[in-house]
PQR file with spaces between the fields and no chain letter, atoms N, CA, C, O and H, PARSE charges and radii, in Angstrom:
ATOM       1  N    MET     1    -122.043   83.550   -4.629 -0.4000 1.5000
ATOM       2  CA   MET     1    -120.918   82.751   -4.191 -0.0000 2.0000
ATOM       3  C    MET     1    -119.873   82.707   -5.307  0.5500 1.7000
ATOM       4  O    MET     1    -120.221   82.547   -6.477 -0.5500 1.4000
ATOM       5  N    ASN     2    -118.602   82.848   -4.952 -0.4000 1.5000
ATOM       6  CA   ASN     2    -117.520   82.842   -5.932 -0.0000 2.0000
ATOM       7  C    ASN     2    -117.219   81.431   -6.395  0.5500 1.7000
ATOM       8  O    ASN     2    -117.233   80.488   -5.604 -0.5500 1.4000
ATOM       9  H    ASN     2    -118.319   82.978   -4.001  0.4000 1.0000
ATOM      10  N    LYS     3    -116.947   81.295   -7.685 -0.4000 1.5000
ATOM      11  CA   LYS     3    -116.583   79.998   -8.245 -0.0000 2.0000
ATOM      12  C    LYS     3    -115.078   79.790   -8.075  0.5500 1.7000
ATOM      13  O    LYS     3    -114.291   80.709   -8.300 -0.5500 1.4000
ATOM      14  H    LYS     3    -116.935   82.062   -8.327  0.4000 1.0000
ATOM      15  N    ILE     4    -114.687   78.595   -7.682 -0.4000 1.5000
ATOM      16  CA   ILE     4    -113.269   78.291   -7.464 -0.0000 2.0000
ATOM      17  C    ILE     4    -112.613   77.974   -8.798  0.5500 1.7000
ATOM      18  O    ILE     4    -113.141   77.187   -9.584 -0.5500 1.4000
ATOM      19  H    ILE     4    -115.326   77.849   -7.498  0.4000 1.0000
ATOM      20  N    ASP     5    -111.463   78.585   -9.054 -0.4000 1.5000
ATOM      21  CA   ASP     5    -110.700   78.336  -10.275 -0.0000 2.0000
ATOM      22  C    ASP     5    -109.768   77.144  -10.022  0.5500 1.7000
ATOM      23  O    ASP     5    -108.616   77.317   -9.624 -0.5500 1.4000
ATOM      24  H    ASP     5    -111.034   79.224   -8.415  0.4000 1.0000
ATOM      25  N    TRP     6    -110.285   75.937  -10.260 -0.4000 1.5000
ATOM      26  CA   TRP     6    -109.545   74.713   -9.949 -0.0000 2.0000
ATOM      27  C    TRP     6    -108.296   74.572  -10.808  0.5500 1.7000
ATOM      28  O    TRP     6    -107.278   74.070  -10.331 -0.5500 1.4000
ATOM      29  H    TRP     6    -111.221   75.797  -10.583  0.4000 1.0000
ATOM      30  N    LYS     7    -108.354   75.004  -12.063 -0.4000 1.5000
ATOM      31  CA   LYS     7    -107.172   74.894  -12.922 -0.0000 2.0000
ATOM      32  C    LYS     7    -106.012   75.677  -12.329  0.5500 1.7000
ATOM      33  O    LYS     7    -104.882   75.191  -12.286 -0.5500 1.4000
ATOM      34  H    LYS     7    -109.182   75.411  -12.450  0.4000 1.0000
ATOM      35  N    ARG     8    -106.297   76.893  -11.872 -0.4000 1.5000
ATOM      36  CA   ARG     8    -105.237   77.723  -11.288 -0.0000 2.0000
ATOM      37  C    ARG     8    -104.723   77.109   -9.991  0.5500 1.7000
ATOM      38  O    ARG     8    -103.518   77.068   -9.743 -0.5500 1.4000
ATOM      39  H    ARG     8    -107.215   77.288  -11.908  0.4000 1.0000
ATOM      40  N    LYS     9    -105.653   76.635   -9.173 -0.4000 1.5000
ATOM      41  CA   LYS     9    -105.244   76.058   -7.889 -0.0000 2.0000
ATOM      42  C    LYS     9    -104.397   74.803   -8.081  0.5500 1.7000
ATOM      43  O    LYS     9    -103.384   74.630   -7.403 -0.5500 1.4000
ATOM      44  H    LYS     9    -106.631   76.668   -9.375  0.4000 1.0000
ATOM      45  N    LEU    10    -104.806   73.920   -9.006 -0.4000 1.5000
ATOM      46  CA   LEU    10    -104.070   72.677   -9.215 -0.0000 2.0000
ATOM      47  C    LEU    10    -102.733   72.889   -9.903  0.5500 1.7000
ATOM      48  O    LEU    10    -101.864   72.019   -9.840 -0.5500 1.4000
ATOM      49  H    LEU    10    -105.629   74.060   -9.557  0.4000 1.0000
ATOM      50  N    SER    11    -102.550   74.028  -10.558 -0.4000 1.5000
ATOM      51  CA   SER    11    -101.262   74.297  -11.190 -0.0000 2.0000
ATOM      52  C    SER    11    -100.324   75.074  -10.267  0.5500 1.7000
ATOM      53  O    SER    11     -99.231   75.463  -10.679 -0.5500 1.4000
ATOM      54  H    SER    11    -103.256   74.735  -10.609  0.4000 1.0000
ATOM      55  N    SER    12    -100.741   75.299   -9.036 -0.4000 1.5000
ATOM      56  CA   SER    12     -99.933   76.044   -8.079 -0.0000 2.0000
ATOM      57  C    SER    12     -98.775   75.192   -7.552  0.5500 1.7000
ATOM      58  O    SER    12     -98.984   74.103   -7.018 -0.5500 1.4000
ATOM      59  H    SER    12    -101.629   74.983   -8.701  0.4000 1.0000
ATOM      60  N    ARG    13     -97.573   75.698   -7.710 -0.4000 1.5000
ATOM      61  CA   ARG    13     -96.405   74.985   -7.181 -0.0000 2.0000
ATOM      62  C    ARG    13     -96.424   74.954   -5.659  0.5500 1.7000
ATOM      63  O    ARG    13     -95.926   74.012   -5.043 -0.5500 1.4000
ATOM      64  H    ARG    13     -97.403   76.582   -8.144  0.4000 1.0000
ATOM      65  N    LYS    14     -97.000   75.982   -5.060 -0.4000 1.5000
ATOM      66  CA   LYS    14     -97.097   76.017   -3.594 -0.0000 2.0000
ATOM      67  C    LYS    14     -97.970   74.874   -3.086  0.5500 1.7000
ATOM      68  O    LYS    14     -97.639   74.232   -2.089 -0.5500 1.4000
ATOM      69  H    LYS    14     -97.405   76.747   -5.560  0.4000 1.0000
ATOM      70  N    LEU    15     -99.077   74.623   -3.769 -0.4000 1.5000
ATOM      71  CA   LEU    15     -99.953   73.517   -3.381 -0.0000 2.0000
ATOM      72  C    LEU    15     -99.205   72.196   -3.432  0.5500 1.7000
ATOM      73  O    LEU    15     -99.271   71.406   -2.491 -0.5500 1.4000
ATOM      74  H    LEU    15     -99.345   75.145   -4.578  0.4000 1.0000
ATOM      75  N    TRP    16     -98.495   71.952   -4.524 -0.4000 1.5000
ATOM      76  CA   TRP    16     -97.808   70.675   -4.677 -0.0000 2.0000
ATOM      77  C    TRP    16     -96.617   70.543   -3.728  0.5500 1.7000
ATOM      78  O    TRP    16     -96.305   69.440   -3.279 -0.5500 1.4000
ATOM      79  H    TRP    16     -98.441   72.594   -5.289  0.4000 1.0000
ATOM      80  N    ALA    17     -95.950   71.658   -3.420 -0.4000 1.5000
ATOM      81  CA   ALA    17     -94.873   71.611   -2.424 -0.0000 2.0000
ATOM      82  C    ALA    17     -95.451   71.276   -1.055  0.5500 1.7000
ATOM      83  O    ALA    17     -94.856   70.515   -0.293 -0.5500 1.4000
ATOM      84  H    ALA    17     -96.204   72.554   -3.785  0.4000 1.0000
ATOM      85  N    ALA    18     -96.611   71.846   -0.747 -0.4000 1.5000
ATOM      86  CA   ALA    18     -97.278   71.533    0.518 -0.0000 2.0000
ATOM      87  C    ALA    18     -97.702   70.073    0.555  0.5500 1.7000
ATOM      88  O    ALA    18     -97.568   69.409    1.583 -0.5500 1.4000
ATOM      89  H    ALA    18     -97.095   72.464   -1.367  0.4000 1.0000
ATOM      90  N    ALA    19     -98.213   69.572   -0.564 -0.4000 1.5000
ATOM      91  CA   ALA    19     -98.615   68.160   -0.631 -0.0000 2.0000
ATOM      92  C    ALA    19     -97.414   67.246   -0.421  0.5500 1.7000
ATOM      93  O    ALA    19     -97.515   66.243    0.285 -0.5500 1.4000
ATOM      94  H    ALA    19     -98.321   70.111   -1.400  0.4000 1.0000
ATOM      95  N    ALA    20     -96.277   67.585   -1.030 -0.4000 1.5000
ATOM      96  CA   ALA    20     -95.060   66.793   -0.834 -0.0000 2.0000
ATOM      97  C    ALA    20     -94.637   66.825    0.633  0.5500 1.7000
ATOM      98  O    ALA    20     -94.211   65.808    1.179 -0.5500 1.4000
ATOM      99  H    ALA    20     -96.195   68.400   -1.603  0.4000 1.0000
ATOM     100  N    GLY    21     -94.753   67.984    1.269 -0.4000 1.5000
ATOM     101  CA   GLY    21     -94.412   68.097    2.692 -0.0000 2.0000
ATOM     102  C    GLY    21     -95.324   67.255    3.564  0.5500 1.7000
ATOM     103  O    GLY    21     -94.865   66.607    4.504 -0.5500 1.4000
ATOM     104  H    GLY    21     -95.099   68.811    0.825  0.4000 1.0000
ATOM     105  N    ILE    22     -96.613   67.260    3.256 -0.4000 1.5000
ATOM     106  CA   ILE    22     -97.558   66.457    4.033 -0.0000 2.0000
ATOM     107  C    ILE    22     -97.260   64.972    3.866  0.5500 1.7000
ATOM     108  O    ILE    22     -97.240   64.217    4.838 -0.5500 1.4000
ATOM     109  H    ILE    22     -96.986   67.787    2.492  0.4000 1.0000
ATOM     110  N    VAL    23     -97.030   64.565    2.620 -0.4000 1.5000
ATOM     111  CA   VAL    23     -96.737   63.151    2.355 -0.0000 2.0000
ATOM     112  C    VAL    23     -95.455   62.733    3.067  0.5500 1.7000
ATOM     113  O    VAL    23     -95.398   61.664    3.674 -0.5500 1.4000
ATOM     114  H    VAL    23     -97.046   65.178    1.831  0.4000 1.0000
ATOM     115  N    ALA    24     -94.426   63.577    2.992 -0.4000 1.5000
ATOM     116  CA   ALA    24     -93.158   63.257    3.662 -0.0000 2.0000
ATOM     117  C    ALA    24     -93.351   63.203    5.178  0.5500 1.7000
ATOM     118  O    ALA    24     -92.800   62.329    5.847 -0.5500 1.4000
ATOM     119  H    ALA    24     -94.472   64.445    2.499  0.4000 1.0000
ATOM     120  N    GLY    25     -94.129   64.133    5.710 -0.4000 1.5000
ATOM     121  CA   GLY    25     -94.393   64.121    7.150 -0.0000 2.0000
ATOM     122  C    GLY    25     -95.139   62.866    7.591  0.5500 1.7000
ATOM     123  O    GLY    25     -94.806   62.265    8.612 -0.5500 1.4000
ATOM     124  H    GLY    25     -94.577   64.843    5.166  0.4000 1.0000
ATOM     125  N    LEU    26     -96.140   62.476    6.823 -0.4000 1.5000
ATOM     126  CA   LEU    26     -96.875   61.250    7.147 -0.0000 2.0000
ATOM     127  C    LEU    26     -95.986   60.020    7.034  0.5500 1.7000
ATOM     128  O    LEU    26     -96.102   59.087    7.827 -0.5500 1.4000
ATOM     129  H    LEU    26     -96.411   62.964    5.993  0.4000 1.0000
ATOM     130  N    ALA    27     -95.107   60.023    6.055 -0.4000 1.5000
ATOM     131  CA   ALA    27     -94.186   58.899    5.903 -0.0000 2.0000
ATOM     132  C    ALA    27     -93.275   58.780    7.120  0.5500 1.7000
ATOM     133  O    ALA    27     -92.952   57.674    7.553 -0.5500 1.4000
ATOM     134  H    ALA    27     -95.012   60.781    5.410  0.4000 1.0000
ATOM     135  N    MET    28     -92.864   59.913    7.667 -0.4000 1.5000
ATOM     136  CA   MET    28     -92.021   59.889    8.875 -0.0000 2.0000
ATOM     137  C    MET    28     -92.811   59.377   10.074  0.5500 1.7000
ATOM     138  O    MET    28     -92.292   58.612   10.887 -0.5500 1.4000
ATOM     139  H    MET    28     -93.126   60.811    7.315  0.4000 1.0000
ATOM     140  N    VAL    29     -94.070   59.801   10.179 -0.4000 1.5000
ATOM     141  CA   VAL    29     -94.924   59.356   11.286 -0.0000 2.0000
ATOM     142  C    VAL    29     -95.067   57.836   11.266  0.5500 1.7000
ATOM     143  O    VAL    29     -95.045   57.176   12.305 -0.5500 1.4000
ATOM     144  H    VAL    29     -94.492   60.422    9.518  0.4000 1.0000
ATOM     145  N    PHE    30     -95.214   57.294   10.042 -0.4000 1.5000
ATOM     146  CA   PHE    30     -95.383   55.846    9.923 -0.0000 2.0000
ATOM     147  C    PHE    30     -94.056   55.108    9.827  0.5500 1.7000
ATOM     148  O    PHE    30     -94.016   53.927    9.483 -0.5500 1.4000
ATOM     149  H    PHE    30     -95.231   57.830    9.198  0.4000 1.0000
ATOM     150  N    LYS    31     -92.962   55.818   10.135 -0.4000 1.5000
ATOM     151  CA   LYS    31     -91.619   55.265   10.244 -0.0000 2.0000
ATOM     152  C    LYS    31     -91.133   54.543    8.990  0.5500 1.7000
ATOM     153  O    LYS    31     -90.535   53.470    9.069 -0.5500 1.4000
ATOM     154  H    LYS    31     -92.995   56.778   10.414  0.4000 1.0000
ATOM     155  N    LEU    32     -91.397   55.147    7.835 -0.4000 1.5000
ATOM     156  CA   LEU    32     -90.838   54.614    6.599 -0.0000 2.0000
ATOM     157  C    LEU    32     -89.372   55.020    6.526  0.5500 1.7000
ATOM     158  O    LEU    32     -88.971   56.024    7.114 -0.5500 1.4000
ATOM     159  H    LEU    32     -91.883   56.019    7.771  0.4000 1.0000
ATOM     160  N    ASP    33     -88.576   54.241    5.804 -0.4000 1.5000
ATOM     161  CA   ASP    33     -87.153   54.585    5.737 -0.0000 2.0000
ATOM     162  C    ASP    33     -86.933   55.829    4.870  0.5500 1.7000
ATOM     163  O    ASP    33     -87.793   56.235    4.088 -0.5500 1.4000
ATOM     164  H    ASP    33     -88.902   53.425    5.326  0.4000 1.0000
ATOM     165  N    GLU    34     -85.762   56.405    5.042 -0.4000 1.5000
ATOM     166  CA   GLU    34     -85.461   57.689    4.413 -0.0000 2.0000
ATOM     167  C    GLU    34     -85.508   57.625    2.887  0.5500 1.7000
ATOM     168  O    GLU    34     -85.957   58.573    2.243 -0.5500 1.4000
ATOM     169  H    GLU    34     -85.063   56.075    5.677  0.4000 1.0000
ATOM     170  N    SER    35     -85.054   56.526    2.308 -0.4000 1.5000
ATOM     171  CA   SER    35     -85.064   56.423    0.842 -0.0000 2.0000
ATOM     172  C    SER    35     -86.494   56.346    0.309  0.5500 1.7000
ATOM     173  O    SER    35     -86.777   56.877   -0.765 -0.5500 1.4000
ATOM     174  H    SER    35     -84.689   55.755    2.831  0.4000 1.0000
ATOM     175  N    THR    36     -87.387   55.701    1.031 -0.4000 1.5000
ATOM     176  CA   THR    36     -88.788   55.638    0.620 -0.0000 2.0000
ATOM     177  C    THR    36     -89.427   57.022    0.689  0.5500 1.7000
ATOM     178  O    THR    36     -90.169   57.416   -0.211 -0.5500 1.4000
ATOM     179  H    THR    36     -87.156   55.269    1.904  0.4000 1.0000
ATOM     180  N    ILE    37     -89.136   57.751    1.753 -0.4000 1.5000
ATOM     181  CA   ILE    37     -89.667   59.111    1.903 -0.0000 2.0000
ATOM     182  C    ILE    37     -89.184   59.992    0.754  0.5500 1.7000
ATOM     183  O    ILE    37     -89.971   60.742    0.177 -0.5500 1.4000
ATOM     184  H    ILE    37     -88.534   57.431    2.484  0.4000 1.0000
ATOM     185  N    SER    38     -87.905   59.907    0.418 -0.4000 1.5000
ATOM     186  CA   SER    38     -87.356   60.700   -0.683 -0.0000 2.0000
ATOM     187  C    SER    38     -88.005   60.319   -2.006  0.5500 1.7000
ATOM     188  O    SER    38     -88.312   61.187   -2.823 -0.5500 1.4000
ATOM     189  H    SER    38     -87.265   59.297    0.886  0.4000 1.0000
ATOM     190  N    SER    39     -88.213   59.041   -2.215 -0.4000 1.5000
ATOM     191  CA   SER    39     -88.844   58.584   -3.460 -0.0000 2.0000
ATOM     192  C    SER    39     -90.273   59.091   -3.580  0.5500 1.7000
ATOM     193  O    SER    39     -90.689   59.535   -4.650 -0.5500 1.4000
ATOM     194  H    SER    39     -87.965   58.336   -1.551  0.4000 1.0000
ATOM     195  N    ILE    40     -91.020   59.028   -2.497 -0.4000 1.5000
ATOM     196  CA   ILE    40     -92.418   59.485   -2.511 -0.0000 2.0000
ATOM     197  C    ILE    40     -92.477   60.990   -2.742  0.5500 1.7000
ATOM     198  O    ILE    40     -93.260   61.462   -3.567 -0.5500 1.4000
ATOM     199  H    ILE    40     -90.683   58.667   -1.627  0.4000 1.0000
ATOM     200  N    ALA    41     -91.653   61.746   -2.018 -0.4000 1.5000
ATOM     201  CA   ALA    41     -91.640   63.207   -2.186 -0.0000 2.0000
ATOM     202  C    ALA    41     -91.221   63.568   -3.616  0.5500 1.7000
ATOM     203  O    ALA    41     -91.788   64.483   -4.213 -0.5500 1.4000
ATOM     204  H    ALA    41     -91.017   61.363   -1.348  0.4000 1.0000
ATOM     205  N    GLY    42     -90.254   62.871   -4.152 -0.4000 1.5000
ATOM     206  CA   GLY    42     -89.821   63.107   -5.534 -0.0000 2.0000
ATOM     207  C    GLY    42     -90.929   62.814   -6.535  0.5500 1.7000
ATOM     208  O    GLY    42     -91.100   63.540   -7.515 -0.5500 1.4000
ATOM     209  H    GLY    42     -89.793   62.128   -3.667  0.4000 1.0000
ATOM     210  N    ALA    43     -91.677   61.748   -6.284 -0.4000 1.5000
ATOM     211  CA   ALA    43     -92.788   61.407   -7.178 -0.0000 2.0000
ATOM     212  C    ALA    43     -93.867   62.475   -7.137  0.5500 1.7000
ATOM     213  O    ALA    43     -94.410   62.846   -8.178 -0.5500 1.4000
ATOM     214  H    ALA    43     -91.538   61.158   -5.488  0.4000 1.0000
ATOM     215  N    VAL    44     -94.187   62.979   -5.941 -0.4000 1.5000
ATOM     216  CA   VAL    44     -95.208   64.031   -5.815 -0.0000 2.0000
ATOM     217  C    VAL    44     -94.772   65.285   -6.565  0.5500 1.7000
ATOM     218  O    VAL    44     -95.569   65.892   -7.280 -0.5500 1.4000
ATOM     219  H    VAL    44     -93.745   62.678   -5.095  0.4000 1.0000
ATOM     220  N    VAL    45     -93.519   65.672   -6.405 -0.4000 1.5000
ATOM     221  CA   VAL    45     -93.022   66.877   -7.079 -0.0000 2.0000
ATOM     222  C    VAL    45     -92.992   66.668   -8.595  0.5500 1.7000
ATOM     223  O    VAL    45     -93.295   67.593   -9.348 -0.5500 1.4000
ATOM     224  H    VAL    45     -92.871   65.180   -5.824  0.4000 1.0000
ATOM     225  N    SER    46     -92.632   65.469   -9.047 -0.4000 1.5000
ATOM     226  CA   SER    46     -92.611   65.188  -10.486 -0.0000 2.0000
ATOM     227  C    SER    46     -94.007   65.267  -11.086  0.5500 1.7000
ATOM     228  O    SER    46     -94.200   65.862  -12.146 -0.5500 1.4000
ATOM     229  H    SER    46     -92.386   64.717   -8.435  0.4000 1.0000
ATOM     230  N    VAL    47     -94.969   64.673  -10.415 -0.4000 1.5000
ATOM     231  CA   VAL    47     -96.353   64.717  -10.895 -0.0000 2.0000
ATOM     232  C    VAL    47     -96.836   66.168  -10.910  0.5500 1.7000
ATOM     233  O    VAL    47     -97.522   66.588  -11.842 -0.5500 1.4000
ATOM     234  H    VAL    47     -94.812   64.189   -9.554  0.4000 1.0000
ATOM     235  N    ALA    48     -96.482   66.921   -9.889 -0.4000 1.5000
ATOM     236  CA   ALA    48     -96.889   68.327   -9.825 -0.0000 2.0000
ATOM     237  C    ALA    48     -96.325   69.115  -11.003  0.5500 1.7000
ATOM     238  O    ALA    48     -97.017   69.960  -11.572 -0.5500 1.4000
ATOM     239  H    ALA    48     -95.925   66.580   -9.132  0.4000 1.0000
ATOM     240  N    SER    49     -95.092   68.849  -11.368 -0.4000 1.5000
ATOM     241  CA   SER    49     -94.477   69.550  -12.495 -0.0000 2.0000
ATOM     242  C    SER    49     -95.216   69.254  -13.797  0.5500 1.7000
ATOM     243  O    SER    49     -95.479   70.156  -14.592 -0.5500 1.4000
ATOM     244  H    SER    49     -94.530   68.163  -10.906  0.4000 1.0000
ATOM     245  N    VAL    50     -95.543   67.997  -14.000 -0.4000 1.5000
ATOM     246  CA   VAL    50     -96.245   67.606  -15.220 -0.0000 2.0000
ATOM     247  C    VAL    50     -97.648   68.216  -15.260  0.5500 1.7000
ATOM     248  O    VAL    50     -98.064   68.753  -16.286 -0.5500 1.4000
ATOM     249  H    VAL    50     -95.330   67.265  -13.354  0.4000 1.0000
ATOM     250  N    VAL    51     -98.370   68.132  -14.154 -0.4000 1.5000
ATOM     251  CA   VAL    51     -99.725   68.685  -14.098 -0.0000 2.0000
ATOM     252  C    VAL    51     -99.699   70.197  -14.331  0.5500 1.7000
ATOM     253  O    VAL    51    -100.515   70.725  -15.087 -0.5500 1.4000
ATOM     254  H    VAL    51     -98.033   67.695  -13.320  0.4000 1.0000
ATOM     255  N    SER    52     -98.769   70.885  -13.687 -0.4000 1.5000
ATOM     256  CA   SER    52     -98.656   72.336  -13.868 -0.0000 2.0000
ATOM     257  C    SER    52     -98.349   72.686  -15.318  0.5500 1.7000
ATOM     258  O    SER    52     -98.924   73.627  -15.864 -0.5500 1.4000
ATOM     259  H    SER    52     -98.107   70.456  -13.073  0.4000 1.0000
ATOM     260  N    TYR    53     -97.461   71.946  -15.936 -0.4000 1.5000
ATOM     261  CA   TYR    53     -97.102   72.196  -17.326 -0.0000 2.0000
ATOM     262  C    TYR    53     -98.302   71.982  -18.249  0.5500 1.7000
ATOM     263  O    TYR    53     -98.574   72.814  -19.114 -0.5500 1.4000
ATOM     264  H    TYR    53     -96.994   71.181  -15.492  0.4000 1.0000
ATOM     265  N    ILE    54     -99.013   70.884  -18.070 -0.4000 1.5000
ATOM     266  CA   ILE    54    -100.166   70.581  -18.917 -0.0000 2.0000
ATOM     267  C    ILE    54    -101.241   71.654  -18.779  0.5500 1.7000
ATOM     268  O    ILE    54    -101.782   72.119  -19.782 -0.5500 1.4000
ATOM     269  H    ILE    54     -98.792   70.209  -17.366  0.4000 1.0000
ATOM     270  N    ILE    55    -101.552   72.047  -17.561 -0.4000 1.5000
ATOM     271  CA   ILE    55    -102.589   73.062  -17.349 -0.0000 2.0000
ATOM     272  C    ILE    55    -102.162   74.405  -17.933  0.5500 1.7000
ATOM     273  O    ILE    55    -102.959   75.079  -18.586 -0.5500 1.4000
ATOM     274  H    ILE    55    -101.112   71.670  -16.747  0.4000 1.0000
ATOM     275  N    THR    56    -100.922   74.795  -17.706 -0.4000 1.5000
ATOM     276  CA   THR    56    -100.432   76.073  -18.221 -0.0000 2.0000
ATOM     277  C    THR    56    -100.429   76.088  -19.745  0.5500 1.7000
ATOM     278  O    THR    56    -100.868   77.066  -20.351 -0.5500 1.4000
ATOM     279  H    THR    56    -100.274   74.248  -17.176  0.4000 1.0000
ATOM     280  N    GLU    57     -99.948   75.035  -20.365 -0.4000 1.5000
ATOM     281  CA   GLU    57     -99.934   74.972  -21.823 -0.0000 2.0000
ATOM     282  C    GLU    57    -101.352   74.950  -22.383  0.5500 1.7000
ATOM     283  O    GLU    57    -101.608   75.527  -23.440 -0.5500 1.4000
ATOM     284  H    GLU    57     -99.591   74.241  -19.873  0.4000 1.0000
ATOM     285  N    GLY    58    -102.264   74.297  -21.695 -0.4000 1.5000
ATOM     286  CA   GLY    58    -103.664   74.296  -22.117 -0.0000 2.0000
ATOM     287  C    GLY    58    -104.244   75.700  -22.118  0.5500 1.7000
ATOM     288  O    GLY    58    -104.975   76.075  -23.034 -0.5500 1.4000
ATOM     289  H    GLY    58    -102.056   73.828  -20.836  0.4000 1.0000
ATOM     290  N    LYS    59    -103.918   76.480  -21.086 -0.4000 1.5000
ATOM     291  CA   LYS    59    -104.390   77.872  -21.020 -0.0000 2.0000
ATOM     292  C    LYS    59    -103.802   78.706  -22.151  0.5500 1.7000
ATOM     293  O    LYS    59    -104.505   79.511  -22.762 -0.5500 1.4000
ATOM     294  H    LYS    59    -103.324   76.176  -20.341  0.4000 1.0000
ATOM     295  N    VAL    60    -102.515   78.516  -22.430 -0.4000 1.5000
ATOM     296  CA   VAL    60    -101.855   79.254  -23.505 -0.0000 2.0000
ATOM     297  C    VAL    60    -102.485   78.885  -24.845  0.5500 1.7000
ATOM     298  O    VAL    60    -102.778   79.765  -25.654 -0.5500 1.4000
ATOM     299  H    VAL    60    -101.944   77.862  -21.934  0.4000 1.0000
ATOM     300  N    ASP    61    -102.696   77.594  -25.085 -0.4000 1.5000
ATOM     301  CA   ASP    61    -103.308   77.154  -26.336 -0.0000 2.0000
ATOM     302  C    ASP    61    -104.728   77.702  -26.483  0.5500 1.7000
ATOM     303  O    ASP    61    -105.116   78.137  -27.567 -0.5500 1.4000
ATOM     304  H    ASP    61    -102.458   76.878  -24.428  0.4000 1.0000
ATOM     305  N    ALA    62    -105.492   77.682  -25.410 -0.4000 1.5000
ATOM     306  CA   ALA    62    -106.864   78.189  -25.454 -0.0000 2.0000
ATOM     307  C    ALA    62    -106.873   79.686  -25.778  0.5500 1.7000
ATOM     308  O    ALA    62    -107.725   80.151  -26.533 -0.5500 1.4000
ATOM     309  H    ALA    62    -105.177   77.328  -24.529  0.4000 1.0000
ATOM     310  N    GLU    63    -105.942   80.427  -25.217 -0.4000 1.5000
ATOM     311  CA   GLU    63    -105.861   81.863  -25.489 -0.0000 2.0000
ATOM     312  C    GLU    63    -105.479   82.108  -26.945  0.5500 1.7000
ATOM     313  O    GLU    63    -106.015   83.016  -27.581 -0.5500 1.4000
ATOM     314  H    GLU    63    -105.249   80.049  -24.603  0.4000 1.0000
ATOM     315  N    ASN    64    -104.556   81.307  -27.480 -0.4000 1.5000
ATOM     316  CA   ASN    64    -104.165   81.452  -28.881 -0.0000 2.0000
ATOM     317  C    ASN    64    -105.334   81.147  -29.814  0.5500 1.7000
ATOM     318  O    ASN    64    -105.513   81.832  -30.822 -0.5500 1.4000
ATOM     319  H    ASN    64    -104.120   80.570  -26.963  0.4000 1.0000
ATOM     320  N    VAL    65    -106.125   80.134  -29.493 -0.4000 1.5000
ATOM     321  CA   VAL    65    -107.301   79.804  -30.300 -0.0000 2.0000
ATOM     322  C    VAL    65    -108.318   80.941  -30.228  0.5500 1.7000
ATOM     323  O    VAL    65    -108.917   81.311  -31.238 -0.5500 1.4000
ATOM     324  H    VAL    65    -105.979   79.578  -28.674  0.4000 1.0000
ATOM     325  N    ARG    66    -108.508   81.493  -29.028 -0.4000 1.5000
ATOM     326  CA   ARG    66    -109.458   82.594  -28.861 -0.0000 2.0000
ATOM     327  C    ARG    66    -109.022   83.795  -29.683  0.5500 1.7000
ATOM     328  O    ARG    66    -109.847   84.430  -30.339 -0.5500 1.4000
ATOM     329  H    ARG    66    -108.021   81.193  -28.207  0.4000 1.0000
ATOM     330  N    LYS    67    -107.730   84.114  -29.655 -0.4000 1.5000
ATOM     331  CA   LYS    67    -107.223   85.247  -30.432 -0.0000 2.0000
ATOM     332  C    LYS    67    -107.368   84.998  -31.925  0.5500 1.7000
ATOM     333  O    LYS    67    -107.749   85.899  -32.673 -0.5500 1.4000
ATOM     334  H    LYS    67    -107.059   83.598  -29.122  0.4000 1.0000
ATOM     335  N    ALA    68    -107.064   83.773  -32.364 -0.4000 1.5000
ATOM     336  CA   ALA    68    -107.183   83.447  -33.791 -0.0000 2.0000
ATOM     337  C    ALA    68    -108.638   83.533  -34.245  0.5500 1.7000
ATOM     338  O    ALA    68    -108.910   84.009  -35.347 -0.5500 1.4000
ATOM     339  H    ALA    68    -106.754   83.041  -31.757  0.4000 1.0000
ATOM     340  N    ALA    69    -109.563   83.088  -33.425 -0.4000 1.5000
ATOM     341  CA   ALA    69    -110.987   83.169  -33.765 -0.0000 2.0000
ATOM     342  C    ALA    69    -111.436   84.626  -33.815  0.5500 1.7000
ATOM     343  O    ALA    69    -112.265   84.986  -34.651 -0.5500 1.4000
ATOM     344  H    ALA    69    -109.342   82.702  -32.530  0.4000 1.0000
ATOM     345  N    GLY    70    -110.909   85.454  -32.945 -0.4000 1.5000
ATOM     346  CA   GLY    70    -111.241   86.878  -32.939 -0.0000 2.0000
ATOM     347  C    GLY    70    -110.710   87.584  -34.166  0.5500 1.7000
ATOM     348  O    GLY    70    -111.368   88.475  -34.705 -0.5500 1.4000
ATOM     349  H    GLY    70    -110.235   85.161  -32.267  0.4000 1.0000
ATOM     350  N    ASP    71    -109.512   87.193  -34.620 -0.4000 1.5000
ATOM     351  CA   ASP    71    -108.924   87.793  -35.806 -0.0000 2.0000
ATOM     352  C    ASP    71    -109.732   87.449  -37.063  0.5500 1.7000
ATOM     353  O    ASP    71    -109.865   88.276  -37.965 -0.5500 1.4000
ATOM     354  H    ASP    71    -108.978   86.470  -34.183  0.4000 1.0000
ATOM     355  N    GLN    72    -110.264   86.239  -37.117 -0.4000 1.5000
ATOM     356  CA   GLN    72    -111.029   85.806  -38.282 -0.0000 2.0000
ATOM     357  C    GLN    72    -112.388   86.484  -38.336  0.5500 1.7000
ATOM     358  O    GLN    72    -112.948   86.662  -39.418 -0.5500 1.4000
ATOM     359  H    GLN    72    -110.156   85.567  -36.385  0.4000 1.0000
ATOM     360  N    ALA    73    -112.925   86.863  -37.186 -0.4000 1.5000
ATOM     361  CA   ALA    73    -114.243   87.491  -37.133 -0.0000 2.0000
ATOM     362  C    ALA    73    -114.199   88.926  -37.656  0.5500 1.7000
ATOM     363  O    ALA    73    -115.224   89.465  -38.073 -0.5500 1.4000
ATOM     364  H    ALA    73    -112.471   86.719  -36.307  0.4000 1.0000
ATOM     365  N    ASP    74    -113.012   89.551  -37.636 -0.4000 1.5000
ATOM     366  CA   ASP    74    -112.889   90.954  -38.075 -0.0000 2.0000
ATOM     367  C    ASP    74    -112.945   91.114  -39.546  0.5500 1.7000
ATOM     368  O    ASP    74    -112.854   92.233  -40.049 -0.5500 1.4000
ATOM     369  H    ASP    74    -112.179   89.114  -37.297  0.4000 1.0000
């Protein structure tokens, strides 16, 4: 069975755009006003940006550490 790469999936902008769409759609179903819907969608996109940045930078840092450790072993 294949292991799911959660870091890659959670850093996907497509996932977070879809989540914002779902949240906005549900907000419309429950008849929230337009400014509330915009605020919620904006919050989801903002959180997605931060999460994507943190995960991506973590991967870059981990790769740099791996390369530095490899250089020292030579």
